[in-house]
C-alpha positions as CSV (number, residue, x, y, z in Angstrom):
1,M,158.0,123.2,124.5
2,A,155.9,120.1,124.1
3,E,153.3,121.4,126.6
4,A,153.1,124.7,124.7
5,A,152.6,122.9,121.4
6,L,149.9,120.7,123.0
7,K,148.0,123.7,124.4
8,S,148.0,125.4,121.1
9,A,146.6,122.4,119.3
10,A,142.9,121.9,118.8
11,P,141.6,119.6,120.1
12,T,144.0,118.9,123.0
13,V,144.9,115.4,123.9
14,D,145.2,113.4,127.1
15,A,148.0,110.9,126.2
16,Q,147.0,108.5,129.1
17,K,143.3,108.5,128.0
18,I,144.2,107.8,124.4
19,A,146.6,105.0,125.3
20,R,144.0,103.4,127.5
21,L,141.3,103.9,124.9
22,L,143.3,102.0,122.2
23,T,144.5,99.2,124.4
24,R,141.0,98.6,125.9
25,E,139.4,98.6,122.4
26,H,141.8,95.9,121.2
27,Q,141.8,94.0,124.5
28,G,142.1,90.2,123.8
29,R,143.1,90.8,120.2
30,G,146.9,90.7,120.4
31,V,147.9,94.3,121.4
32,N,151.3,94.8,119.9
33,I,153.3,96.8,122.5
34,S,156.5,96.8,120.3
35,E,154.5,98.3,117.4
36,I,153.2,101.1,119.7
37,C,156.7,101.8,120.8
38,R,157.9,102.0,117.3
39,R,155.1,104.3,116.1
40,L,155.7,106.7,119.0
41,G,159.4,107.0,118.1
42,G,160.9,104.2,120.2
43,P,163.2,104.5,123.2
44,A,165.1,107.4,121.5
45,E,161.9,109.5,121.8
46,G,161.2,108.2,125.3
47,A,158.6,105.6,124.2
48,S,160.1,102.4,125.7
49,R,158.0,99.4,126.6
50,S,157.9,100.4,130.2
51,T,156.7,103.9,129.2
52,V,153.9,102.5,127.0
53,H,152.8,100.2,129.8
54,A,152.8,103.2,132.2
55,L,150.6,105.2,129.7
56,M,148.3,102.2,129.4
57,N,148.0,101.9,133.2
58,G,147.6,105.6,133.8
59,T,150.8,105.7,136.0
60,A,153.0,107.7,133.7
61,S,154.5,110.9,135.1
62,P,153.2,114.3,133.9
63,K,156.5,114.9,132.3
64,V,156.3,111.8,130.2
65,V,152.7,112.5,129.3
66,A,153.7,116.0,128.1
67,K,156.6,114.7,126.1
68,L,154.6,112.1,124.2
69,S,151.3,114.0,123.9
70,T,152.3,116.1,120.9
71,R,153.5,112.9,119.0
72,I,150.2,111.1,119.9
73,L,148.2,114.2,118.8
74,A,150.1,114.4,115.5
75,T,149.6,110.7,115.1
76,F,145.8,110.8,115.4
77,Q,145.4,114.0,113.4
78,G,147.4,112.6,110.5
79,G,150.3,115.0,110.9
80,E,153.0,112.4,110.5
81,S,151.5,109.8,108.2
82,K,149.8,109.6,104.8
83,E,148.0,106.5,106.1
84,T,145.2,108.7,107.3
85,E,144.2,109.3,103.7
86,S,142.2,106.1,103.7
87,M,140.4,104.5,106.7
88,P,139.1,101.0,106.7
89,A,135.4,100.6,106.0
90,N,134.9,97.1,107.5
91,R,131.5,96.4,109.0
92,S,131.4,98.0,112.4
93,V,128.5,97.2,114.9
94,L,127.7,99.7,117.6
95,S,127.8,97.6,120.8
96,P,124.7,97.4,123.0
97,E,126.7,99.0,125.8
98,A,127.6,102.0,123.5
99,Q,124.0,102.3,122.4
100,I,122.9,102.7,126.1
101,H,125.8,105.0,126.8
102,F,124.7,107.4,124.0
103,G,121.0,107.0,124.7
104,L,120.2,105.3,121.3
105,S,117.5,102.8,120.7
106,G,119.5,100.8,118.3
107,D,122.5,100.7,115.9
108,P,122.1,103.8,113.7
109,F,124.1,102.5,110.8
110,R,123.0,98.9,110.6
111,P,122.5,97.8,107.0
112,Q,119.3,96.8,105.3
113,V,117.1,99.0,107.4
114,R,113.4,98.8,106.2
115,I,112.9,102.6,106.3
116,E,112.5,105.4,103.8
117,P,115.9,105.5,102.2
118,Y,118.2,108.4,102.8
119,T,118.4,110.8,99.8
120,N,119.7,114.2,98.9
121,K,119.7,116.5,95.8
122,A,122.7,114.7,94.2
123,L,121.2,111.3,94.7
124,D,117.8,112.4,93.4
125,Q,119.5,113.7,90.3
126,V,121.1,110.3,89.7
127,Y,117.7,108.7,90.3
128,K,116.0,111.0,87.8
129,R,118.6,110.3,85.1
130,A,118.2,106.5,85.6
131,L,114.4,106.8,85.6
132,N,114.4,108.8,82.4
133,A,116.6,106.2,80.8
134,L,114.0,103.6,81.6
135,R,111.1,105.7,80.5
136,Y,112.6,106.9,77.3
137,Q,114.7,103.8,76.4
138,G,118.1,105.3,77.2
139,F,121.5,103.6,77.5
140,V,122.9,104.5,80.8
141,S,125.5,103.3,83.2
142,I,125.5,104.2,86.9
143,L,128.9,103.7,88.5
144,G,129.9,103.9,92.2
145,D,132.0,102.1,94.8
146,P,130.4,99.5,97.0
147,G,128.1,101.1,99.5
148,S,127.6,104.2,97.4
149,G,123.8,103.7,97.2
150,K,123.3,101.6,94.0
151,S,121.2,99.0,95.8
152,T,119.0,101.8,97.2
153,L,118.7,103.2,93.7
154,R,117.6,99.8,92.4
155,R,114.9,99.5,95.1
156,R,113.6,103.0,94.2
157,L,113.4,102.2,90.5
158,M,111.7,98.8,91.1
159,A,109.2,100.6,93.3
160,E,108.5,103.1,90.5
161,S,108.0,100.2,88.1
162,A,105.6,98.4,90.4
163,A,103.5,101.6,90.8
164,S,103.2,102.3,87.1
165,N,100.2,100.0,86.5
166,G,102.2,98.0,84.0
167,K,103.3,101.0,81.9
168,L,106.9,100.6,82.9
169,R,108.3,97.1,82.9
170,L,111.7,97.0,84.5
171,L,113.4,93.7,84.2
172,W,116.4,93.0,86.6
173,P,117.9,89.5,86.1
174,E,119.7,87.8,88.9
175,F,122.5,85.9,87.2
176,I,124.6,83.7,89.5
177,D,127.8,84.3,87.4
178,P,127.6,87.5,85.3
179,T,130.9,86.6,83.6
180,K,129.0,83.8,81.8
181,V,126.0,85.8,80.6
182,T,125.5,85.5,76.9
183,P,123.3,87.5,74.4
184,T,121.2,84.4,73.9
185,S,120.5,84.0,77.7
186,I,119.5,87.7,77.8
187,V,117.0,87.3,74.9
188,T,115.6,84.2,76.5
189,Y,115.2,85.9,79.9
190,V,113.4,88.9,78.5
191,L,111.0,86.8,76.5
192,S,110.2,84.6,79.5
193,Q,109.7,87.7,81.8
194,L,107.2,89.1,79.2
195,N,105.3,85.8,79.2
196,Q,106.3,84.9,75.6
197,A,107.0,81.5,74.2
198,V,110.8,81.0,73.5
199,P,111.5,79.6,70.0
200,M,114.3,77.1,69.8
201,N,115.9,78.9,66.9
202,A,118.1,81.8,67.9
203,M,117.1,84.0,65.0
204,A,113.4,83.3,65.5
205,R,113.9,84.1,69.2
206,Q,115.3,87.5,68.4
207,A,112.5,88.2,65.9
208,R,109.9,87.2,68.4
209,L,111.3,89.6,71.0
210,V,111.7,92.5,68.6
211,Q,108.1,92.1,67.4
212,H,106.7,91.9,71.0
213,L,108.6,94.9,72.1
214,A,107.3,96.9,69.2
215,D,103.7,95.8,70.1
216,L,104.2,96.9,73.7
217,A,105.6,100.3,72.4
218,G,102.4,100.6,70.4
219,D,100.5,100.2,73.6
220,D,102.6,102.9,75.3
221,V,104.3,100.3,77.5
222,R,108.0,100.9,78.2
223,V,110.4,98.0,78.8
224,A,113.8,98.3,80.3
225,L,116.5,95.9,81.2
226,A,119.0,96.5,84.1
227,F,122.2,94.7,85.2
228,D,124.1,94.8,88.4
229,D,128.0,94.4,88.3
230,C,128.2,95.5,84.6
231,H,132.0,95.6,85.0
232,T,131.9,91.8,85.2
233,L,130.0,91.2,81.9
234,P,131.9,89.6,79.1
235,D,133.1,91.8,76.2
236,H,130.9,90.1,73.6
237,T,127.9,90.5,75.9
238,L,128.4,94.3,76.3
239,S,128.8,94.6,72.5
240,A,125.5,92.7,72.1
241,L,123.7,94.9,74.5
242,K,124.6,98.0,72.4
243,R,123.1,96.2,69.3
244,I,120.0,95.2,71.3
245,W,119.5,98.8,72.4
246,E,119.6,99.8,68.7
247,W,116.8,97.4,67.6
248,E,114.0,99.0,65.5
249,S,110.8,97.7,64.2
250,G,108.7,99.7,61.7
251,S,108.3,103.2,63.1
252,Y,109.5,102.2,66.5
253,S,113.1,102.6,67.6
254,G,114.6,102.3,71.1
255,L,112.5,99.3,72.0
256,L,114.4,98.4,75.1
257,G,116.0,100.7,77.7
258,L,119.3,99.6,79.2
259,L,120.7,100.4,82.6
260,L,124.1,99.1,83.7
261,L,125.1,99.4,87.4
262,G,128.7,98.8,88.3
263,Q,132.0,100.0,89.9
264,P,134.0,102.9,88.7
265,H,136.8,100.9,87.0
266,F,134.2,100.0,84.3
267,K,135.2,103.3,82.7
268,H,138.6,101.9,81.9
269,R,137.1,99.1,79.8
270,L,135.1,101.7,77.9
271,E,138.5,103.3,76.9
272,R,139.4,100.3,74.8
273,V,139.3,100.5,71.0
274,N,136.7,97.7,70.7
275,F,134.3,99.6,73.0
276,R,134.6,102.9,71.2
277,E,131.1,102.6,69.7
278,I,129.6,101.7,73.1
279,A,131.4,104.6,74.9
280,S,130.1,107.1,72.3
281,R,126.5,106.0,73.1
282,L,126.5,105.1,76.7
283,D,125.6,107.9,79.2
284,V,127.9,107.3,82.2
285,V,126.7,108.7,85.6
286,D,128.8,108.7,88.8
287,M,127.2,108.1,92.1
288,P,127.8,111.1,94.3
289,E,130.2,110.9,97.2
290,F,130.6,112.6,100.6
291,R,134.0,113.8,99.4
292,S,134.5,116.6,96.8
293,K,137.1,116.4,94.0
294,A,139.2,118.7,96.1
295,G,139.3,116.0,98.9
296,R,137.0,117.9,101.3
297,A,133.9,116.5,103.0
298,T,130.6,117.7,101.5
299,P,127.6,119.0,103.6
300,A,125.8,115.8,102.6
301,A,128.0,113.8,105.0
302,W,126.7,115.7,108.0
303,E,123.1,115.4,106.7
304,Y,123.5,111.7,106.4
305,V,124.9,111.2,109.9
306,T,122.1,113.5,111.2
307,Y,119.5,111.4,109.4
308,R,120.7,108.0,110.5
309,L,121.2,109.0,114.2
310,G,117.7,110.6,114.2
311,L,116.2,107.2,113.3
312,V,117.3,105.8,116.7
313,G,116.6,108.9,118.8
314,G,120.1,110.4,118.6
315,S,121.4,113.8,117.7
316,A,124.4,114.4,115.5
317,E,125.0,117.8,117.3
318,A,125.1,116.0,120.6
319,L,127.2,113.0,119.6
320,F,129.7,114.3,117.0
321,E,131.8,117.4,116.4
322,R,131.3,118.5,112.8
323,D,135.0,118.4,112.3
324,A,134.9,114.7,113.4
325,V,132.3,113.8,110.7
326,D,134.3,115.7,108.1
327,E,137.4,113.8,109.1
328,L,135.6,110.5,108.7
329,A,133.9,111.5,105.4
330,K,137.1,112.4,103.7
331,A,138.4,108.9,104.1
332,N,135.0,107.2,103.9
333,P,133.0,108.9,101.1
334,T,130.1,106.4,100.7
335,P,127.1,106.0,103.0
336,L,128.1,102.5,103.9
337,S,131.7,103.2,104.7
338,L,130.9,106.5,106.5
339,G,128.3,104.6,108.7
340,N,130.8,102.0,109.6
341,A,133.4,104.6,110.4
342,C,130.9,106.5,112.6
343,N,130.0,103.4,114.5
344,A,133.7,102.6,115.1
345,A,134.3,106.2,116.3
346,L,131.3,105.9,118.7
347,N,132.6,102.7,120.0
348,R,136.0,104.4,120.7
349,A,134.3,107.3,122.4
350,F,132.3,104.8,124.6
351,L,135.5,103.0,125.6
352,A,137.0,106.3,126.6
353,Q,133.7,107.2,128.5
354,E,133.3,110.3,126.3
355,K,129.8,111.5,125.4
356,K,130.9,113.0,122.1
357,V,133.1,112.0,119.2
358,T,135.8,114.6,118.7
359,R,138.1,115.0,115.8
360,L,140.8,113.3,117.8
361,I,138.7,110.2,118.4
362,A,137.5,110.2,114.8
363,G,141.1,110.2,113.6
364,A,142.1,107.1,115.7
365,K,142.7,104.0,113.5
366,D,141.5,100.5,114.1
367,E,143.2,97.2,113.1
368,P,142.1,93.7,113.9
369,T,145.3,92.3,115.3
370,A,147.4,95.2,116.5
371,I,147.2,98.9,117.3
372,R,148.5,101.0,114.5
373,L,149.6,104.5,115.4
374,A,150.6,106.4,112.3
375,G,153.8,108.3,113.2
């Protein structure tokens, strides 16, 4: 019965290979045999310590392999656990040995690569909305999880500013502790960045900035101010930013564009009563993910993996099953997390001496101190 179920499953599984794969990957990191036994059903299901050792060593009988294969298959395809809904996105480095094994010239998903950044239609749309906010003094917030591409967006916008011949002044302060940023410190920063003297009196400081922004607008110079980690800004500072955005001088309004980058939970702050006026004016844009609202992987996930592998001489078609990338993207929907998950899967495939990441290998789970088999 177990063998029939195994043959009908896709992909099939070699229980001995999977057991050896996992134990080798965690070699020297405290492999927890008892945990493996428990996850595979324990002695009652035939998964005693001696059986697991036999699986690890490749000495288990065909009967034992057939009996446990279906459970291992279900484990790695998520058939018996909801834990597969979220995979870890810890930094994963593709080992030099794995790079050689797959014929790659380097780690395809290493961070901070000085290359033309990956983009797609959805990311370009976010970029255009952010750029329009800067050009036309909008009030926009771009929200996304860590690794979703906000830093890449920032670099693209700064490059646009640098190429504008001074017509677009994008100011991006680097505050050590955003929770202590005050409206006064913001006004002081903008004046200093625009090479203006900073009056001692707070009211005179504001008046100086308003007048200078109006003068720049008269010269067709656009000025915008952007913040990282907007979700950490104090309440009174967020309220002040709304008032700064509403500054007017003579026939000029919208003197300063505002762009706030942060994490998705910032939306919850906007639901508070005291932020009602901000929420009604702030244009909130979500960074796109590799996972749809229905929980399925988007085509962009495959495009991203193809792009990154191509940078180091690799081919997504040769190294990954499409179902494997979909499996990884559903649990790792940002570029950073998907890259880490792909590297981890490639490392697992190398340890198993496979030339391609299958859905089965993609579904395996890593843990730093013990093997976790969902089951």
